[in-house]
Every structure is written in structure tokens, then in C-alpha cells.
N, C-alpha and C positions, 0 to 999 in steps of 0.2 A: 397478684402473683399466681402462676399456675405451675404445676409439676407434671412430669410424665415418667413412665417406667423406664428403667435402664437395667438390662439383664446381665451386666458385666460381673456382678458378684452378688452373693446373698445379702450382704449389708446394703448394697445399692437397691436391691429389691425392696428391702424393708423400708428404707428411707423413702423410696419412691412411693410405695403404697401409702405410707403414713402421710407424707406431705402432700401428695396428690389429693388424698381424700380430705385433708384438713384445709389446705391453703387455696384451693381453686374456688375462690369465693363466689364467682359468678356461675359456677357449674353446680352440680348437685352434691348431696351428701346424704347422711342419714341422721336420725335424731339421737342425741344423747339425752339422758335423763339425769337430773340431780334433784335432791330434795329441796323443797321450798323452805326458806328460813324466815318467812314473814317479811315484813317491810322495814322494820327498824333494826338498827345495829344491835347485835347481841341477842336477838331473839332466837330461840331454839327451834329445832324442827318440831313440827306438830305431828300428831297421830294420823294426820291425813295422808301421809306418805304410804303408798301401797306397793305391793310387789307387782311384777309384770302382769299386765292384764291378759284376759283370755282373747281379747280382740284388739283392735287398734285403739290408740288414744283418740278421743273424740275430735281432736284437732289435727289428726293425721288420717286423711281419707284414703280410700283405695285409689291407687294411681299417683299418689303424692310422690315427688321425686325421691324422698328419703324413706319411703315405706319399707323397702327391703331391709335397710339397716336398723330401723326401729324395731321391726319384728325380731330380728336375730338378737340384738342386745337386750331387748325387753325380756325375751324368754330365757336368756342366759342370766338374768338377774342383774346385769350391769346397769340397766336403766330402771328407775323407779318412777312411778307416776305421782301426780299431785291432783287429787280429785278428778282423775280421768283425763287430765290435760298434760301436754308435753311442752307447749310453747316453743315450737321449733325455730321461729324467727327471732326470739329474744337474744340479745347479746349474752354470751356465756360469761359468768362471773369467775373470778380467780379461784374462789373456794369450790365452785362446781367443777372447774377444769381439773383441779388437784384431786378431788374425790374420784372423778372419772378415771384419771390416770392410775390411781391406786387400785381401783376395781379391775381395770383393764389388765394390769400387771398381776392380778390375782394375789395381791399382798394384804388383803384385809385381815388375814390371820395374824399379821404382825402389828395390828393396831393396839395401842396401849393408852387407856384413858389417863393414867397417871402422868405420862410424859406430856400430855396435851396442856397441862397447867404451866409448862415451862416456855410457852410461846413468847416471842418478843412482844413488848407492850404495844408496839405500833401495828402488829399483825392481828388485829381484832377480827374474829370470825364467829359465825354462829356456833353454838355449843355442839351441834351435830357434827360439824366439820372439823372441830379442833383435833381429834385424833388423826384424821387424815392429813391435815396440814403438818402436824408434828412429825408423822412418819415420812412425809415428803421431804422435810428438812433433813431427817436422818439419812434418807436414801440419796440425797443430793439432787432431787428433782427441782427444787428451788433453793436459791442461795440466800442465806440469812443476811449477809452483808449487803447484797444487792437490794433486798427487800426493805432494809432499814432506811433507805433514802426515798421510798415511795411517798408521794403526797397523799395523806389520808385526811386532809382537812375537810373535804366535801363528802366523802363516803368512806366507810370502813374498808380495810384491806381486802376482806373476803368478798364484799359486795362490789368491789371495783370491777368494771368490765375488763376482761382479758384482752390485751392488744395482740396484734399479729406478731410482733417481735417477741413478746412475752410467751405466747403460745409456742412459737418456734423453739425457744429455749427449753420449755417444758417437754416438748415432744422429742427433740434430739437427745435430751438427757435420758428420757425414758427408754431410748434405744441404746443407751450406754455409749454414746458418741460425743460425750462432753469434751474429752481430750482432743479429738479430731477438730472439733469446732474452735476450741481455744487456740489451736495452732494456726488458725487462719485469721485471727482477730486483727492482725496488723495490715491486712490487705483491704484495698478498696472493694466495695461490692460491685461497683460499676453502675449502680442505679443513679438516676438523676437526683434523688433525694438521699444520697449516701450520707450526707452530713446530718440528716435527721435520725439516722440509725445510731444507737448508742455504741460506744467503743466495745462494750462487752457483748453486744449482740451481733456485730458484724461477722464474727467467725461462724455463727450459726447460719446466717444467710449465705455466707460464702460457701459453706459446706454443701448446701443444696445446689448452689450455682455450679460449683466445681464438679458435682456429680451429674450436671445437666438435668437437674430435676426441677429447678425453680425458674420462673420468669416473672417479670414485673407486671404491674397493672398498667393502666393507661399512662401514656407519656413516659414510659420506662421508669416508673416509680415503684418503690416497694410498699409505701404507705405503712410504716412500722406501727403507727398509733391507731390504725384502723381496727375496728372490732371484728370479732368472730362469732357467728351465731351458734346456738346449741346444736342445730342440725348439722352444720358444717363440721364442727368438732367431732360429732358422733360418727361421721363418715370415716374420719381417720381411724378411730378405734375399730370400727367394723371391718374396714379393709385391711387394717394392720394385723388382724387376728391370723389370717391365713399365712402370714409371713414371719410369724414369731413361734417360739416353742412353748408359749403359755398354754396350759391345759385348763379346761373348765369341766367341772364334775358332770354337768348335764349336756355336754357337747361331744358328739361322737363323729369321727371321720373315718370312712371305710369304703369298701367296694360293694356294689349292689350284686347280690347273688340270688335274690328272689323278689318278684313283683307279682302281687295278686290283689284282688279286691280287698281293700282295708288293711294292707300290710306291706311294709318294705323290710327286706332282710339284708343286713350288712355283715361283712366280715371286717371286724375292727380288731387290729392287733392279733390276728389269728383266731379270734373268737367270733361265733355267730350271734348276732343280736337282732331281735325282731322289734319293729316299731309299728304301732297301729296308726293309720292315717284315715282321714275322712274328707268329706267335700269342703270343709272349712280350712283344711291344712294349707298354709301358704307355701307355694313353690317358687324358687328363683334359680337363676343360673349365675355363674361367676361373672360373666362378661356383660350382663345387662342389669339395668336398674328396674326394669319393668317386670311384672309378674310373669311367671311361666305357668305351665300346667303339669299335671302328673305324667302326661305323655312325654314330657321332656326328660324324664328320668328313665334311663336305659340300663339294661343288665350290664354288669361288669364295669360300669363307670364309677368314678370317685365322687362320693356324695358326703355332705356334712348334714347331720341331723341334730337339732337342739330339742331336747325333750326329756321328761322324767317318767318313771314308772311305765316304761315301754310304750309311751305315746309320743309321736312326733308333733312338736309345736311349730317347727320351722324346718324346711328342707331346701338345701341349696346344692346344685350340681357344681362341684368344684372343678372336675375335669371330665368333659363329655366324650373323651376318647375311650372306647372299650378296651380294657386291659386284657386282651386275649392274643394268642398267637395261633396260627393256622398251619396245618400240615395236610397236604393233599396227596392222595394215593389211590390205588386200585384195590377194592375190597376183595380179600381172599376168603375169609370165613370167620364165623364166631367161635370163640374159644371158651373153654371152661374157666371158671374163676372171674367172670365178668370182664373178659378181655376180647378184643377183636384183633385180627391179623390183616395187614394190608401191605402191598408193595409200594414203597416210596422210591421212585426211580428203579434202580436195580436191587435195592435193599428190601428185605422183609422185616417189618417192625410190628410190635404189638403195643396196644394202648388199652389202659384200664378205663372202666366207666363205673358209675354207681347209680343209685336210684334217682339222683338229682340230674343226671345227664339227659339232655333232650335229644331225641331222634326225630329229624324232620326230613321231608322230601324236598325236591327242587322248587316246589311251590310254597314252601314254608309251612306245610301241614305236618302235624304229628304223625309218626309212623312207629311201628315196632321194629326191633332189630331183625326179626324174622322176615320183614318185608324187603330187606336189602338183598339184592341179587348179586351173585358172584360177578366180578369184573365191572361192577358199577364204580364210577369215580366218586369218591367221597372226600369230604373235608372234615378233619378233626380239629375242633377249636378247644384250646386249653387256656385257663386263666393264668396270668403271669404275676399275680400279686401275692402268691403264697409259695412256699417251698415245695408243696405237693404238686403244683401245676395240674390241678384236677381237670379232667375232661368235662367241659360244660355243654358242648354241642357236637353231635355227629350228624352231618348233613349230606344227603345225597345230592351231588351236583349234576350228574347226568347218569341216566340208566335207562334201559329199555323197558317200556311199560306195555304190557299186554293184559287187558282186563275188560270185563263187562260190569257195568254198575248202573244204578239209577240215581236220580237226583233232580236238581232244578237248574235251569240255565240262569247264570248270573250276568254274563256280558258277552256280546258278540262284537268283535273288532275286525271288520272286513279289511282294513288297511294292512293289518299285521297278520291276517288270516289266523286268528286265534279265537278260541271260545273258552270262557270260564264257566265252570260247573260247580255247584255245591252238591257234593255226593251225599249218599244216604247216611253217612256218619256225621255229616254236618261240616266237613272240611271243604275248602275251595281248591279246585284243581284247574290248571290251564293247559290246553292242548292246542297244537296247530292242526289245520285241516288243509286238504287240497281239493282240486276240482272233482275228485272221485267220491267226496262225501255224499252219502245218501240220507236225506231227511224225509220222513214219511209220517203220516197219520192214517191208521187203518190201511186202506188200499190206495191212498192218494199220496203221490210224491209232491213234496213241498219245496218251495224255493228258500234260499237262505234268508231272504227278506221276511219270510213268514215265521222265522224262528225268533221268538220274543223272549226278553228277560222275564223270568218268573214261570216259564213253561216247565211242567213236570215231564221228564224224559227218562228213557232208558238209552244207554249208549255203549258202544264198543270201541276199544282202542287197540291198535296193533302197531308194534314198532313205534310207540309214542305218538301216533297220528290217529286222529278220530276217523273212524270208518263209517259208522252208522249212528243216527240219532232217531229214535222213535218216540213221538209224542204220546203221552198217556191220555191226553184229552185234546179236543179240537182247539184251533187257534182262531183268532179274529181274522175276518176278511172284509174287503171293501168292494162295494158295487156303486155304479153311477147310473143315473137316469133322470127322467122327468117325473115329478111328483104329481100323481093323478088324484088320489083320494086318501083321506084319513078316515078310518072306520068310525061309525057313530059313537061307539063306546071307547074310542081312542085306544083300541087294542090291536088294530091291524093297520097296515099301510099298503097302498097300491101304487106302483110306479111303472113307468115305461122304460125298459132297458135301452141303452144306447143303440142296441141292435134293432129295436122296434117292438119287442114283445112285452105284453103286460105281465106283471108278476106281483104277487101279494106276499107280504112277510108279517109275522107276528112282531109286535112291539114289546120291548122289555118294560118292566113296571114304570120306570121313570127315565125314558130315553133323553139323552142330552141333545139339545137343539142349539146349533150355532148359526147365527145370522149376523153378518157383519153390520155393525151400526146399531144392533138391538141388544141391549144388555139383558141377561137372564131370559133369553127367548124361550117360548113354549111352543107346543104343537099348534096353538091357535095363531101363531105369527107366520105360519107357513102358507104359501099360496098353492092351492091345488087346482089344476085345470088340465084337461086332456091335451091341450096344445100349448097353453101359456103358463103351465105350472112351473114351480121352482126347479131349476137344475140342481140336483142334490148328490152328495156322496154319502152312502149309507155304510155304517160300520156294524157288522154282525158278529155276535159272540159265538162261542163253540156250540151253542144250542140253536144257532141260526136265527136268533132274535135280534132285532134292530136295537142297538144300544146308543147309537149316535147318528144324528142327521145334521149334515152341514150343507148349507146353501152355498153353491159355488157359482150360481148365475140366476138371474130373474129376467123373464120375458115380459117386460113392461114398457109402456110408451110414455115418453116425457112430453110435457107441455109447459113451456116456460114463459114468464112475463104476462100471464093472464090477469084480467081485471075482474074483481068480484062484482056481480050484478045483484045477487041476493043469496041469503042462506036461511033455511027453515030449520030451527033447532028441534022441532018435533019430528019431522020426516028425515032429518039429516041430509037434505038435498041442497047441493051447492051449485048455483048457476054462475057461469063465468063467460067472458068474452076473450077469444084469443087475439093475437096481434092483428088479425084481419077482420076483427069485429064479428066473428062467427060465434054463436052461442053454443055452449055445451053444459050438460047437467050431469053431475056425479053424485054418488052416494058415499057418505062417510060412515064408518063404523068403528068399533073398538079396536080393530086391527090396523086402522090407518096410521101410518107413521107420521108424527107431527113435529114441526120445527118452527119455533117462533121466538128465538132468542131467550130461551130459558133452559136450565139444565134438566128440568122435569116437566116436560110439556103434557098437558091434558086437553081432552076435547072441550071441556067446559072453559078452560082458559083460552083456547083458540077461538071459540065461538064469538067472544066479545070483540075480536079483531076482524071478523069477516063482514065488515061494513062496505057499503058501496064504494067502488073505486080502489079498494085495497089490492096491491099487486102481489101475485102468488106465483110460485113454481109448483107443479104437481106432476105425479106419475099415476098411471091408471092401467087397469086391465078391463076392457069393456066399459061399463059405466061405474065400475068400482074404483074409488080413489085409493091407491096404495100409499101415497104420501102426499102431504100438503105442507108446503113451506111458505111462510110469510116472508117476503123478500125483506130481510133486515140487513143483508150484507151483499156486496159484490166482490167477485174475485177477478183479478186481471193484473196486467202490468201497467205501471204508471207511465202515462204519455206526457203529462204536464202537471206542474204544481204552480198555481197562480196565487201567490200570497197576497197580491194587491187586490185581486178580485175575490179572494177567499174561496177558491174552488179547486178541486182535484179531478183530473180526467184519467180514466182507465181505458185500456184496450182489453175488452172482455169478449173472447170469441172473435166474431167478425164485426163487432160494433164498438163504438166509443161511447162510454158512459161518463157524464160529467155530473159530479155531485158537489153542492156547495157546503160550506161550514160557516157557522156564525161565530163560534169561539174555536180557538185552536184545539183540534181533536187530540185525544190521547194517542201516543205513538208507542206501540208495544213491539219490542225486539228481543228475541231470545238471547240471554247472557249479556244484556245491556240494560242497566237501570237508568232512569231519567232521560230516555230517548226523546228527541224532538223532531219536528218536520225537516230540519236541516240534515238529519241522519238518513233521509230517504233521497233516492235519486231516480232519474228517468230510467225505465227498464226494470226497476225492482218489481218483483211479483208480490202483491199484497192482497189482503182481505180488508175491505172497507165496511165497517159496521155502521148502519144508519140509526137515526133517532127513532122514537116511537111512531112518528108520523111519516116516516120514509122520505123525509125531505131535506135532511142535512147529515153531514158526517159526524159520527160520535167517536169512532176509534179507527185507527189504521194499524193493522197487524202485518208486519213484514214476514213473508214466508221464507224460511231458511232451512238448511239441512245441516246436520252434524252427525259424525260417526262416533259410535261408542262400542265398548266391549261389555257384554252382559256379565255382571258379577254374581247376581243371584235373582231368582224369581220367587217372590213370596206368595203365600196362599191368599193374601188379601188383595192380590192383583197388582201389588206394587213391584216394580222392577228396578233393581239397583244396577247402575252402569258406571263405567269409568272411562275417562278420556284424559290422556297426558297425566296419569296418576291421580287425577281428581275424581272423586266419587260423587255421583248425583243419584237422584231417585225420581221416578216418574210413575204416574198411573196412565195406562194405555187404554182406558175404557172408552175414550172418544176417538181412538185412532184405528185406521184400517191396517191390519197386520198381515203381512205376506211372507212366505218362506223364500228359500233360495230360488225356486223355479217359478215364483209368482203365485203359488197356491195360498189360499186363505188359511191362516192359523190363528190360534189363541195365544194369549200371553203365557199360559201354562206350558205351551209347546216349545217355548224358547228355553235354552239351557245355558248354564254358565259357560263362558268362552265364546258364545255366539258374537259375531261382529254384526252390528245393525246400523243402518242409516235411518235417522229419525228426521221427518219433515215437521217443522214447527209452524203453526199459525200464531205468530207472536210468541208466547211462551207455552202454548198448548200443543202437545204432540198430536198430529193429525194423521200421520202415516208412518209405519215402521216396516222396513224391508230388511230381512236377514240377508247378509252379504255372503256370497259363496267364497270360501277360503280353499285355495288349492296349494298343497304342500308338495314340492317336487325338487328334483335336481336339474339344473340347467345343463343341457347336453350340447346345444349350439345356439348361437345368437347372431343376429345381424341388425341392421338399422330399422327393420320393419317387422320382424318376427322373432320369436324365441321358441325353441323346442325343449320340452320338459319331459323328464322321466318321472312319472308319478310313483308314489310309494307302493302301488299295487303292481308295478312293473310295466304298465302301459306307457306308451310314448304319445305325446300330444304337441302338435305345432300350433302355437297361438299367434295369429296375425295381430299386430298392434298398430292401430291407426289413431291419430289424434294425440292428446297429451298422455305422457307416461311419467311415472315417478319411481325412482329407484332409491330406497332408503338403505344406506350402506355405511357402516362405521360411524353412525351419528349424523351423516350428511344426506340431504335429499338432492339427487341428481335427476336430470330430465331427458336422458337418452338411454335407449336399450343397450347400447354398447358399453354402458357402465357395468353391465353384468359380465361375469366371467364364467366360462365353462367349469363346471364343478361346484358352483355356488348352489347352496340350498336356499330356496326362497319360499315365501308365502305370497301367492298372487291373489289380489282382491281388486275390487272397484272402489275408488274413493268417492266422496260425495259429489264431486264435479264430473263423475263418470269416467275419470281418467283411470287407466290401468296402473295399479301400484304393486311393486315388488319390494318386499322387505327381506333383505338378505340375513340369513340366520348366522349367529355368532358361532365360531368354530373353536373347540378346545380339544387338545390331544391329552389323554389321561390314561392311567392304568386302573383297571377295574378292581374294586375291593369287595363290595357286597351289595345286596339288594334288600331294601326294607319294604317288605310287602304290605305292612300295616300302613305306613305313611306314604306308600307308592313313591319311594325315592331310591336313587342309587347313590352309593358312596364310592369315591375314588381315592387312590393313594395320595397322601399329602406330599407336596414337593419339598416342604421343610416343616419344622415344628411350629413355625409361625403361620403356616398356610391354613386359613380358616375356610377357604372356598373349596370344600371337598364333598358337599352334600347337595344334590340337585333333585328338584321335583320332576317327575315324569308326566308329560302331557297325556291326555286321554288317547289311547291307541297309538302310543309312541312306536315308531318304526324301528325295529331292531333287526339287523341283518349282517351277513358277511357275504360280500359280493351280491349275487342275486338270490341267495338263500335266506329266507326269512327265519329269524330265531326268536325264541322267547327270552325275556330279560333274565329268567332264572337259569338259562343255559350258560350265561357268562361265568367265567372262572376267575378266581383271584389272580391278579397280575396280567390278565388279558389286556393287550393294547387296544384302546378304543378311541374313536373320534366322536365327540358330542356336538350336536347341532342344536343351538338354543335360540329361543325367541322370548324376550322378556324374562330371561333366566329360567325358563322351563324347557326341559329336554324334549324335543320333538323327534329326533332321530339319533340312533346309536349305531355306528358302523364298527364292527369288529375287524381288526386288521389281520 
């Protein structure tokens, strides 16, 4: 049987919460605690019963579905432990259920040991529970006549597991609805097992059904004799608390008026109460069973705190809607007596403030009242939970800023033409800029691309627009050329610029060396030569020293399919024959890149394989071998699979290679376990790994490609990605990584939100390409092209040939004409190189406020039940009105806005 909320009346709310929490046996609940009475009838509670623990019961782990309710009830003293255990899955006994009900109703002060001796003889319970059962009889929670007929031949009345029907009676009576239930006793419940429900119990079931709260279990049955677990019963009491008038001495419900490290301040019944919190304080919200965080507690929201002596043991957000009202007007002046005057429409009004009132600017930074200029548009926010309606925030929504300051660049967003700066006072400001912005360092004019986050600057603002930015120190720059020489003491580097001139640079103490395919590369891995040296991109710091060397190209000659004639381990000379039987001699050294089917190749390990006739691929400069690869695999497309002759043929380059197999080789395919030869087909691109003697197939790895969105990049080189809401993780140490334009990058240069195409060799990532994402508005479209208006205002016509995919409203269409003028789209390339357009979701809302800390916007709710009013902002979200770029802070309460979202993240806000 399951129950749901019905808001038609207060009583319905109470019953809903009660029965929903208790009777939804297949869903979750929370734990109740009752004292252990031992194992035999008549045994009394022992001294092992303990008060609420400082942590969880050992059998209630973090993340357990009932954790939230266990915390609250335990700290309220409603749950007591037994040797640190709760036993949440045990059936609740009748004496436990009664005891829990009395505590929940806060009636323990009415317990009387003398009346416990008058219990009916058949109602045998543990000594500890006798006063509780006696009081329950007095209060009418249990009926003496009904209980006199209970079969106690196998177990005592108190130890008897409580049935679903019996619990229903207990709970409905605890809500003072006994009369309502009895009035429906003569009606059929409508369940298939109606005849199994006692005549005295049908009214209680009918009450839940008539309120549209209860539903049956499988096969439309009620299962009246089924048991109820301790955790399920506890859920009822925990959820029922918020819907009753019962008060608990250590439980406070009020509105948050202060949040700072180590403390929450509430206004409870007009009085201010402070509670200490720490890293172990559990936080929850009303609408979730999972843990929340301290960040989910916001000012002026309704919160319940359980705790004593000023320390919060449990915190729950009861209502996440801030209880504030806003008045917007034009600032006139500051008045004596802690008041301000402003024009609201045509009326002049005054508002008081006190030392607790926060003054903030449009960027959310703290300011002084004296910083507010006349005619600025300001918003006065007042709390609504007290008669005083105190002013809690005075916020500048728009005002002309003219200033000069110093600080540090925090973020540059070119799409929105905004720059965030952390000023000298440590607060963050955001300003727009235009094409007249001047950026310079000493006597050199810099481009916007050279303005990096973290740069120390001085800046000027006029009419709220950035005018100048002057760097206090030099910035990084990049140079390209051919590597000629590394100085003998490895302190200098000589290279030939792309223009042809030689130039020398000092090296930083430990410059970073990036060479694709070489992990933890060093200076010794670089190839220096006046004509055939590495093509490199050098990064120079503000002191003109080289901090990073990235190889972007190597001038080396390949020689594939050679046969070993001999190898001298002393001289490191390798003699080979090419395909024309022409001999060549090469020198190997500690810089030679080695590959022979091991993850950590060494020269010593390779030498044992360089026997007569061994097939190799190698690259060289002059007589120096740059790389030597023992042919242990072939790459190509399958041209035939001969299972009878046990051989596989590949088309590799311009030649067909046929390799036999003695036993069926291992077949490796990404995202498919237990693959076999039958999973391969003609035309598949594969990598065939050979056995140790290069004479048979050992493994066939299918080359596939998949697209992912980067979730995070970790310092250990692991990259977390997601696809279709499924999260995976990879190490890209063996993969070639390239950016949007094909430039070589490292894993650390990828960022969350990047779209990547990953090429797999079997299950191993071998290549990663960052996919370009273009966000724009469709301005025209036909069968072969689409014209887009980019967020920076530029227009681009994109010819589309070949396959196209348009993902719109959950469907994937295959024609450009599926797009509509005005659609906002994300344009990318899919793994099959088809052009893909994902159409953004459109929502029309009224603006409420901007949460700068969480980078979210809040919009006006359409109804009290509307929970979809808070949206995350994407990086560099485009905010505008027509062709005018705005900052999100410039939006005002009640502004009509259109949101464009992708995966529930706002990428564009259009002010109407």
C-alpha cells in the first residue's frame, strides 16, 4: 500500500504525511528506535539502552535511505539505541510501536508506573514498556476489547510483530481520527483481499482511501497481516512532525537571519537563537532523503534545528523560499536616524536599516551606504516573518560606475564581452568592455588574448565600461621555430624562428617538455638539428625565460617492414635490410623511442628481440634511430575472415596482409564484453596483435569512436566523462590529444564541459579530439546551408554536405529544414563526421534574482507547487537585449526574460 500527499485540508496533510511515511513499504523511511527487552517474555529493559548517539548507529551508514530520519529522531531523544545498533530491517513489535507513538506525541510526562500494574492479563509486555502501554490504553491509541482477542499462544502481546492493519489503527488514532475511521467501517475497502481485513479495521483503511492517500500492494491487495519494519514506522513519525503541533524541547523552527563560519542564527517565535555548527553537522532538506550541504541553507529560509546548549545536531531546510519582499526605486539620499529616501514610482518613501542590513552592489559585493550615488536604481529587501519587517538587504541594481582601481583579473568572457576583476579590497567586480578597450604592458599594446586570469592590473572604468587595463607585470607569450641546440649546461636554448633567424633564450629552472607519445618528457628527449630539429612552440614567462617546450612536428624519415641482420649490444649498432634488400646501419641510444608490446619498454628488453629476421618499423635522422618498433601488430581494415583456414586478411595502406591464427584470438571491442569473431565484419578498422614470434594472431582490437562530455580532469591524469548521463573514466596517457583546431594539447588543458571524440583501439583510448562547439541563433536555413548569428554578433553561413542530425524536442531528425529561424542551437561534429545541431530548450520567465555564489538565476514561480525556478548558468552565458550585451547583474526583478537551455543549463538569456 502506498500513500501520497493531498493538500485539500490540514487534516489531509497530516494523514498523508503519516501514512505515506509509514505504509509505503517498498519505498524508504527512517529508523525508529525502541529499547531492547531481551529475548524472553517478561524480561525487562537492560542498562544497555543509551540516549541518541553523537554519530550514526553502526548499522545505519551514511547514504542509507533512512539516515535523515534516524538523525532527527535520535537527536530529539525519540529514538534510543541498543549497544550502538538500530536494527532498521527488523519487524517492529507492538510494544515498540506503542512506545514510539507516546514519545512522538510528547506524552511521556503522563506516564504512571502505578497504572501499569492494571494491564489486562493477556497483554504481557516487558517491564520497561508497561507504563507506555497503560497510557496508550487510557488515550485510546489501542482498544482493550480488541486486544483481548489477540492470539498470544506463540508470543507475548508486546513481542508480537505489528501488522499493517494494526499499525494503521494506531496511527489514525494518534491523529485523533478514530471517529472518522469508525464511520466508514461498513463500507468495502475495494481491495481484492477485503475479506481478510477485520470489520473493525476497514474504516481505517477506508479513511486513507477516501482521502486518496492509500493504494494497495501487488494485485490490488492491502495485505493487512503483513509486517512493518522499524525503519518504515520511524519514517511516519519523522515526516509527521512537520504537520502536527507537537513541540519538542530541543527542536527549534525559525528563519535564518545569519550564516557565518561555525554558526547559524535563527529567529524563533520572535527571538534570536544562535546554534554552533561544524563539519560533522548533518544537513538535509524537506524534499529529499539524501544529505545536503551547509551551502543549501540560505538566508531568510525556514529551517528546523535539533540541538541543545546552542549546538546544532541536525539541520533541515523546511522551506527553501526566502521570506523576503522587495521594493525597487530610485535612490534620493541618506537620512539621519539610519534611514534612506527613495522614489518608488511617483511616491517618495523612507526605509530604516540597522547594523545587520547588508549593502551590496550589482555584482553582489559589499559596499558602504556612502558608495550609493543619487539616481541609482536600488532594491530594498525586507523580511516578512516578523511584524517589524526589518530591512535585510539594500542592493544597487544599476548605477553609473566611474573609478580607477587595482586588482587581479579573475575571468575574461569574450562571448559576453565581460571581464571579472578582484579589486584591491578583495571583492569581485564584473564590467563590460567594447572595442575601444586599451590593454598595455609598459610601452607595448597587448591583445585581449594576452590578458590572462591571475594577471595583476590597474584599470579604469567610465560610465560602467572598462576603458583601460594596465598590467603590473609581463605576460606569457608564445614563439614557434625549429630547435637547433640545447646548451651544454641546459640553461639556454637556440632555435630558428619561422622567419629564418636564429635566436637564443634562457631556460627556466625546470621547463615543461611536451612530446606527444612520451610521458614525462625531458630536455634530453628533444631532437636538435639545424635542418631536421623538432618544430616547437615555446612559452616564455614575463622574464623572457622559456617555461614550456611543446613539440608540434618532427622532421624524421620512416622505414617500415625492415628485417634485422644483426645488432651489437656494445656499440648499439643495428643493421637492417629494407624491402629492397638494401642494408642500413643505425645507432640506438637512450633517447631512442622503443615499442615492443610492453607498457614500459627498455633498451635492454628490446635487445633480446633483435635477432636475425625480426621485422621492425623505425624512424631516423641521419644514422640516428629515433624510434624502433618491433612489429607486433598491424593496423588496417578487414578484407576477409577465413574461419575454415583460420586466417584474417587486412588491407593496410596499399598492401594486403594475411595473418593466421592457431586458436581463436581475443576480440576486444569498447563497451562490449565477451566479444567474438562473429562481432567483426568486412570493412571494420582493426588492430591485430601478433604472438611473440610474429607468426600468428593473438588479439584483434576493433577501432571505434565515441563522443563524451568532459566532467572533470584530475591531477593524476584521469579524465571523467559522461555520455547519455552515464559517467566513465579514462587515462589518456597513451592517447594523442588534439584541440579544436588540431593543435597538440595535454589532458590538463581540457576543461569540464569540453566535448571530445575518443578513438579506441579495443578498450584503450588512442586519440582524443576536442570538438568545436558553436552556439548561435538560426537566421536562415535551406536544404544545404544554415546561416547563424553567433553570440559575438557575427554572422556565419555554414554549408552542410553529407549527413546531418538535428536533435530537437527529444527526436533526432536528418534534414536541415527541421531547423526553424529563431532556434538557438549548438553546432558540433558527431563521431561519424556528420554535422549535428542540438536545439536549445526555450522557457519564458520573469526574473527574480541572481545567485553569484552558486552562479544561478532564480525566476518567479508560476504557482506554489512550481519547483523549477532555479537554473545554473553556463560559462560565459550570453545575456542581452536585442544586440546590446548585458551583465546578468543588470537584470531587474520582474524583467520578462527568455531562457535558452541545454541539458538544463542556461546558455543564453534574452531580456524582452
